[in-house]
C-alpha positions in Angstrom: 19.4 -50.6 23.3 17.5 -47.4 22.5 13.9 -47.1 21.7 12.0 -44.2 20.1 9.1 -42.8 21.8 6.1 -41.8 19.7 3.5 -39.5 21.1 0.4 -39.0 19.0 -2.5 -36.8 19.7 -4.9 -35.6 17.1 -8.5 -34.4 16.7 -10.9 -35.1 13.9 -12.5 -31.8 12.8 -16.2 -31.6 12.1 -17.5 -30.3 8.7 -18.2 -26.9 10.5 -14.6 -26.9 11.9 -13.2 -27.5 8.4 -15.4 -24.7 6.9 -14.3 -22.3 9.7 -10.6 -23.1 9.4 -10.5 -23.0 5.6 -12.8 -19.9 5.2 -10.3 -17.1 5.8 -7.8 -18.7 3.4 -10.1 -19.6 0.5 -9.2 -18.0 -2.8 -12.2 -16.0 -3.9 -10.6 -14.4 -7.0 -11.4 -10.8 -8.0 -14.6 -10.8 -6.0 -12.8 -11.5 -2.7 -14.2 -8.9 -0.2 -10.8 -8.2 1.2 -9.4 -7.5 -2.3 -12.4 -5.3 -3.0 -11.8 -3.4 0.3 -8.1 -3.0 -0.6 -8.9 -1.6 -4.0 -11.5 0.8 -2.6 -9.0 2.0 0.1 -6.3 2.6 -2.5 -8.7 4.4 -4.7 -10.1 6.5 -1.8 -6.6 7.6 -0.7 -5.7 8.8 -4.2 -6.8 12.4 -4.9 -9.4 12.4 -7.7 -7.6 15.1 -9.6 -4.3 13.2 -9.7 -5.4 11.0 -12.6 -5.8 14.2 -14.7 -2.5 15.7 -13.7 -0.2 16.8 -16.6 2.7 19.1 -17.0 0.4 22.1 -17.7 -1.1 21.9 -14.2 0.1 24.0 -11.2 0.6 22.2 -8.0 0.0 23.9 -4.7 1.4 22.9 -1.3 -2.0 21.5 -0.4 -2.0 19.3 -3.5 1.5 18.1 -3.0 0.7 17.3 0.6 -2.3 15.3 -0.5 -0.1 13.2 -2.8 2.5 12.8 0.0 -0.2 11.4 2.3 -1.3 9.0 -0.5 2.3 7.9 -0.8 2.5 7.1 2.9 -0.8 5.2 2.9 0.2 3.1 -0.1 3.6 2.5 1.4 2.1 1.1 4.6 0.1 -1.4 2.5 2.9 -2.4 0.2 5.4 -2.8 2.9 3.2 -5.5 4.4 3.5 -7.6 1.3 6.1 -10.4 1.0 9.4 -9.5 -0.6 9.6 -9.7 -4.3 10.1 -7.8 -7.5 6.6 -6.3 -7.6 6.9 -5.0 -4.0 10.4 -3.7 -4.7 9.3 -1.9 -7.8 6.2 -0.3 -6.1 8.3 0.9 -3.2 10.9 2.3 -5.5 8.2 4.2 -7.4 6.9 5.6 -4.1 10.4 6.6 -3.0 10.9 8.5 -6.3 7.5 10.2 -5.9 8.3 11.2 -2.4 11.7 12.7 -3.4 10.0 14.6 -6.2 7.3 15.9 -3.8 9.9 16.9 -1.2 11.9 18.8 -3.9 8.8 20.6 -5.1 7.8 21.5 -1.5 11.3 22.8 -0.8 11.2 24.9 -3.9 7.8 26.3 -3.0 9.0 27.0 0.5 12.0 28.9 -0.9 9.7 31.0 -3.1 7.5 31.9 -0.1 10.5 32.9 2.0 12.4 34.9 -0.6 9.7 36.2 -2.9 9.4 35.4 -6.6 11.4 32.4 -7.9 13.8 32.4 -10.8 
């Protein structure tokens, strides 16, 4: 004959315990301080001039490097998100931006090494 052992231990939290344990996980909406910090960090890492970039602008090595640094910063944040289509799309956009930046930097490096470009 077999019997099942049941071991039970529990603790009843106080109101303060409940508040402390739930606090970090409470949905605070658009005013969540963490979300605000994240938005501010993403905004800070993006060069101000980038929003006005168009095909008439000239990009220097310095400016391309600034964008590349922003790509790296954004990637570090996005990679920490759970897998999903939004994350995948954002990473793919960053990949394409990085490829474009690297191509432009390579072309600028070639011009510097060999004189005027074609």
